[in-house]
Every structure is written in structure tokens, then in C-alpha cells.
RODO-2510 file (C-alpha; in nm, 4 decimals, decimal comma):
residues 112
     n   res          X          Y          Z
     1     m     7,6759    12,6137     8,5353
     2     t     7,9067    12,4874     8,8061
     3     y     8,0230    12,1509     8,9263
     4     i     7,9189    11,9988     9,2573
     5     v     8,0396    11,7168     9,4787
     6     n     7,7718    11,4662     9,5766
     7     e     7,7164    11,1892     9,8288
     8     k     7,9632    10,9513     9,6652
     9     c     8,2509    11,1541     9,8142
    10     i     8,1394    11,0958    10,1732
    11     k     8,3839    10,8715    10,3640
    12     c     8,5994    10,8374    10,0492
    13     k     8,7399    11,1896    10,0138
    14     y     8,9853    11,1166     9,7361
    15     t     9,1567    11,4431     9,6481
    16     d     9,2688    11,3745     9,2916
    17     c     9,0236    11,6465     9,1835
    18     v     9,1888    11,9098     9,4028
    19     e     9,5230    11,8644     9,2337
    20     v     9,3906    11,9562     8,8861
    21     c     9,1632    12,2476     8,9814
    22     p     9,3028    12,5673     8,8252
    23     v     9,1119    12,8008     9,0611
    24     d     9,1379    12,6164     9,3940
    25     c     8,7617    12,6079     9,4538
    26     f     8,7549    12,2901     9,6675
    27     y     8,6849    12,3005    10,0397
    28     e     8,7410    12,0202    10,2868
    29     g     8,4985    11,8815    10,5394
    30     e     8,5642    11,6109    10,7926
    31     n     8,4631    11,3354    10,5517
    32     m     8,3968    11,4925    10,2092
    33     l     8,4919    11,7779     9,9798
    34     v     8,2714    12,0478     9,8279
    35     i     8,3112    12,2959     9,5418
    36     h     8,2388    12,6659     9,5893
    37     p     7,9881    12,7284     9,3073
    38     d     8,0791    13,0967     9,2706
    39     e     8,4498    13,0172     9,2343
    40     c     8,4165    12,7227     8,9950
    41     i     8,4920    12,8270     8,6359
    42     d     8,3109    12,5278     8,4846
    43     c     8,6233    12,3911     8,3185
    44     g     8,5319    12,0317     8,4058
    45     v     8,8872    11,9045     8,4569
    46     c     8,8000    11,7744     8,8042
    47     e     8,5107    11,5519     8,6983
    48     p     8,7083    11,2718     8,5276
    49     e     8,9683    11,2722     8,8079
    50     c     8,7239    11,1484     9,0725
    51     p     8,7592    10,7708     9,1112
    52     v     8,4089    10,7384     9,2620
    53     d     8,2249    10,9647     9,0130
    54     a     8,1253    11,2128     9,2866
    55     i     8,1624    11,5293     9,0758
    56     k     7,8773    11,6290     8,8467
    57     p     7,7678    11,9394     8,6560
    58     d     7,4810    12,1122     8,8350
    59     t     7,2772    12,0917     8,5150
    60     e     7,2034    11,7255     8,5802
    61     p     6,8540    11,6742     8,7254
    62     g     6,8060    11,6262     9,0983
    63     l     7,1212    11,8001     9,2180
    64     d     6,9647    12,1088     9,3817
    65     k     7,0227    11,9651     9,7304
    66     w     7,3904    11,9121     9,6506
    67     l     7,4346    12,2560     9,4984
    68     e     7,3034    12,4104     9,8204
    69     l     7,5159    12,1819    10,0387
    70     n     7,8272    12,2708     9,8357
    71     r     7,7454    12,6424     9,8588
    72     k     7,6781    12,6346    10,2328
    73     h     7,9828    12,4380    10,3386
    74     s     8,2283    12,6033    10,0993
    75     e     8,1618    12,9223    10,2961
    76     t     8,2810    12,7721    10,6263
    77     w     8,5111    12,4782    10,5511
    78     p     8,8824    12,5407    10,4857
    79     n     9,0178    12,5613    10,1320
    80     i     9,2179    12,2628    10,0084
    81     t     9,4618    12,3099     9,7206
    82     s     9,6776    11,9992     9,7184
    83     k     9,6250    11,6270     9,7070
    84     k     9,6205    11,4311    10,0342
    85     e     9,6065    11,0634    10,1141
    86     a     9,2535    10,9251    10,1087
    87     p     9,1215    10,7774    10,4340
    88     s     9,2611    10,4286    10,4884
    89     d     8,9111    10,2776    10,4707
    90     a     8,7939    10,4798    10,1680
    91     d     8,7681    10,1789     9,9374
    92     a     8,5264    10,0113    10,1797
    93     y     8,2792    10,2986    10,1275
    94     k     8,3118    10,3481     9,7500
    95     d     7,9913    10,1677     9,6556
    96     e     7,7848    10,2222     9,9703
    97     q     7,4387    10,3711     9,9217
    98     g     7,2718    10,6206    10,1578
    99     k     7,6000    10,7677    10,2783
   100     f     7,4547    11,1124    10,3476
   101     e     7,2084    10,9834    10,6042
   102     k     7,4580    10,7426    10,7590
   103     h     7,7851    10,9330    10,7584
   104     f     7,7683    11,3013    10,6574
   105     s     7,9454    11,5414    10,8920
   106     s     7,9204    11,9192    10,8733
   107     n     8,2460    11,9497    11,0696
   108     p     8,5308    12,1161    10,8800
   109     g     8,8390    11,9313    10,7661
   110     e     9,1981    12,0385    10,8024
   111     g     9,2373    12,2226    10,4704
   112     d     9,5872    12,3118    10,3570
***
């Protein structure tokens, strides 16, 4: 098992989860974070830290797409190991549906 970051993170990119991760397995894209599934130790401390409920165990049904997206982008996006300010408009996107189709970017973020 591993944890994954899903669509709810897009355009919100709160980094509370990064701060508690004991193995630094988060990677930063332009407008979301991902978890490297081979680095995640399945401790689960990140899941309750996400204010938009974007982190889920990969054992939940229907998350295959997100597991692959996390795997793919964690190989090319920069590692992030400390908390950053969320985008100024993050709260406006918290409850938006269909964010992947509307807003996903495969561009890397800044990392640490």
C-alpha cells in the first residue's frame, strides 16, 4: 500500500502534508503535489493533515489513475520537504469539481 494525492490538491496545493512526512516523498508540480509510491512508507501521517482531503490510501477503489499520475510525476518533479504558503486563491478552488480536466499542469514546481 501507498498513499496518493488526488484531484482535490489541484490549484490548492496546501503543503501541511509535506511538513509531517518522515521520508520526504512529496514532489511539487506547478499546481499540485504528488507522492512517490516507492518512497512512501505507508505511515499515514500526511492524510489527516490535508485540509482538502486530497490524500488517500491506494487501496481505495478507483484510484489507479492517481497512482500512475503520482508515480509518473514524482520521477520528474522536484522534491519538496518543507511547508510553503498555499496559493493566494487556493480557498476558491477547494470544492471545485473536475479540476483535473480544467486545471491540471504537468509542469514542475519549484521544490525546495
